C-alpha positions in Angstrom: 0.0 0.0 0.0 1.2 3.6 -0.6 2.7 5.5 2.4 -0.3 7.9 2.1 -3.7 7.5 0.4 -5.9 10.6 0.0 -9.6 10.2 -0.6 -10.7 12.7 -3.3 -14.4 13.5 -3.4 -16.9 16.2 -4.2 -20.4 16.7 -5.7 -21.2 16.0 -9.3 -19.7 18.6 -11.6 -17.3 20.0 -9.0 -14.3 19.0 -11.0 -12.9 15.9 -9.4 -11.5 14.5 -12.7 -9.7 17.7 -13.5 -8.2 17.9 -10.0 -7.2 14.2 -10.2 -5.4 14.9 -13.6 -3.5 17.9 -12.1 -2.4 15.7 -9.2 -1.3 13.0 -11.6 0.7 15.5 -13.6 2.6 16.3 -10.4 3.4 12.6 -9.8 0.6 11.3 -7.6 -0.9 7.8 -8.2 -4.5 7.8 -9.1 -7.1 5.1 -8.5 -10.6 6.1 -9.8 -13.7 4.3 -8.6 -15.7 5.6 -11.5 -13.3 4.2 -14.0 -13.3 0.9 -12.2 -17.1 0.9 -12.3 -17.1 1.5 -16.0 -14.7 -1.4 -16.5 -16.9 -3.7 -14.4 -20.0 -2.8 -16.4 -18.6 -2.9 -19.9 -19.1 -5.9 -22.3 -17.7 -9.0 -20.5 -17.1 -6.9 -17.3 -17.1 -8.8 -14.0 -20.4 -7.2 -12.8 -22.4 -8.0 -16.0 -23.5 -11.6 -15.1 -24.6 -10.4 -11.6 -26.5 -7.4 -13.0 -28.2 -9.6 -15.6 -29.2 -12.1 -12.9 -30.6 -9.4 -10.7 -32.3 -7.1 -13.2 -32.6 -9.1 -16.4 -31.0 -8.7 -19.8 -33.3 -5.8 -20.5 -30.8 -3.7 -18.5 -27.9 -4.6 -20.9 -27.4 -2.9 -24.3 -26.9 -4.8 -27.6 -23.2 -5.2 -26.9 -23.9 -6.8 -23.6 -22.7 -3.9 -21.5 -24.8 -2.1 -18.9 -27.5 0.2 -20.3 -26.5 3.2 -18.2 -29.4 5.4 -19.2 -32.1 2.7 -18.4 -30.4 1.8 -15.1 -30.1 5.4 -14.1 -33.8 5.9 -14.7 -34.6 2.8 -12.6 -32.4 3.6 -9.6 -33.7 7.2 -9.3 -37.2 5.9 -9.0 -36.6 2.8 -7.0 -34.5 2.9 -3.8 -34.5 -1.0 -3.5 -33.1 -1.3 -7.0 -30.5 1.3 -6.2 -29.5 -0.7 -3.1 -29.4 -3.9 -5.1 -27.1 -2.4 -7.8 -24.8 -0.9 -5.1 -24.7 -4.4 -3.4 -23.3 -5.8 -6.6 -20.9 -3.0 -7.6 -19.5 -1.7 -4.3 -17.7 -4.8 -3.2 -16.2 -5.4 -6.7 -15.1 -1.7 -6.9 -13.6 -1.9 -3.4 -11.7 -5.1 -4.2 -10.3 -3.7 -7.4 -9.4 -0.3 -5.8 -7.6 -2.1 -3.0 -5.7 -4.2 -5.6 -4.6 -1.0 -7.5 -3.6 0.8 -4.4 -1.3 -2.2 -3.4 0.2 -1.9 -6.9 0.8 1.8 -6.5 3.6 1.5 -3.9 6.1 3.8 -5.8 4.5 7.3 -6.1 4.9 9.7 -3.2 1.2 9.3 -2.4 -2.0 8.1 -4.1 -5.4 9.6 -4.6 -8.5 7.4 -4.4 -11.2 9.2 -6.3 -14.7 8.2 -5.0 -17.6 10.5 -5.8 -19.7 9.2 -2.8 -16.8 8.7 -0.4 -18.7 10.0 2.7 -21.8 7.9 1.8 -19.7 4.7 1.5 -17.8 4.1 4.8 -16.1 0.9 3.3 -14.0 3.1 1.0 -13.0 5.4 3.9 -11.1 2.5 5.4 -8.6 2.8 2.5 -7.7 6.5 3.1 -5.9 8.6 5.7 -7.1 12.0 4.6 -10.1 13.3 2.7 -9.8 16.1 0.1 -13.1 17.7 -1.1 -13.4 19.6 -4.4 -16.1 22.2 -4.0 -18.0 24.8 -6.1 -21.5 26.4 -5.8 -24.4 24.2 -6.7 -25.4 26.4 -9.6 -22.0 25.8 -11.1 -22.3 22.1 -10.5 -25.6 22.1 -12.4 -24.2 24.2 -15.3 -21.0 22.1 -15.7 -22.9 18.7 -15.5 -25.5 19.8 -18.1 -22.8 20.9 -20.5 -20.8 17.7 -20.0 -23.5 15.0 -19.8 -26.4 16.4 -21.8 -28.6 15.9 -18.8 -31.5 18.2 -18.0 -31.4 20.6 -15.0 -34.0 18.5 -13.2 -31.9 15.3 -13.8 -28.8 17.0 -12.4 -30.8 18.3 -9.4 -32.1 14.8 -8.7 -28.5 13.5 -8.6 -27.4 16.3 -6.3 -30.4 15.5 -4.0 -29.0 12.0 -3.5 -25.6 13.2 -2.5 -24.5 14.5 0.8 -25.4 18.2 1.2 -22.5 20.5 0.2 -22.2 22.1 3.6 -21.8 18.7 5.3 -19.1 17.6 2.8 -17.2 20.8 3.5 -17.5 20.2 7.3 -16.2 16.7 7.1 -13.2 17.5 4.8 -9.7 17.4 6.0 -8.8 19.8 3.2 -10.8 21.8 0.6 -10.0 22.8 -3.0 -12.3 25.6 -4.3 -13.0 25.1 -8.0 -15.0 28.2 -8.7 -12.8 30.8 -10.4 -10.7 29.2 -13.0 -7.8 26.9 -14.0 -4.9 29.1 -12.7 -6.4 29.2 -9.2 -7.1 25.5 -9.3 -3.6 24.6 -10.4 -2.2 26.7 -7.5 -4.5 25.0 -5.0 -3.4 21.5 -6.3 0.3 22.4 -6.1 -0.1 23.6 -2.5 -1.9 20.4 -1.5 0.7 18.3 -3.4 3.5 19.8 -1.2 1.5 19.1 1.9 0.9 15.4 0.9 4.5 14.8 -0.1 5.6 16.0 3.3 3.0 13.8 5.0 3.9 10.8 3.0 7.6 11.2 3.9 6.7 11.4 7.6 4.5 8.2 7.3 7.5 6.3 5.8 9.6 7.0 8.9 
């Protein structure tokens, strides 16, 4: 396992992927739970037989991968279905994230990117610090609509299922504000990078 593992989280559209890329450019290891989930639910992914058994082949597309749009519609309207999907995916994501973290022994520290880190205590067992990327809710909605072609109502429904912004900020060990632009964001990441390198060196001794 790395000397230091940082949990990176934040609401939808806050800029987690951009922040992770900036940390990666500085030499940090990155383990991304969303990327793992996509691998698990692509054609021949490890989660596909379990999803088909639980929900039926109607929730797979013609290639045999997860039909994301259809599943998203279901889990937003059916809490039991959401729980069932999480029961399939979360243990598989956790196991693969842990495997990748073990493989990442060489960088100064590693970021574990988990969108719902506070809502998923299992993943918190892998991290020593939590870094939250934050921006106002209106900006989250605007960015997500531009990126994902979702309606405002759909984005608000996703935000409503996540921990309230104020609570995320309260629970964070450190915060990166992604409101004003790339230069400010890069400077904030460089600052945190120095903090984490120092912490990782202390953890090794």
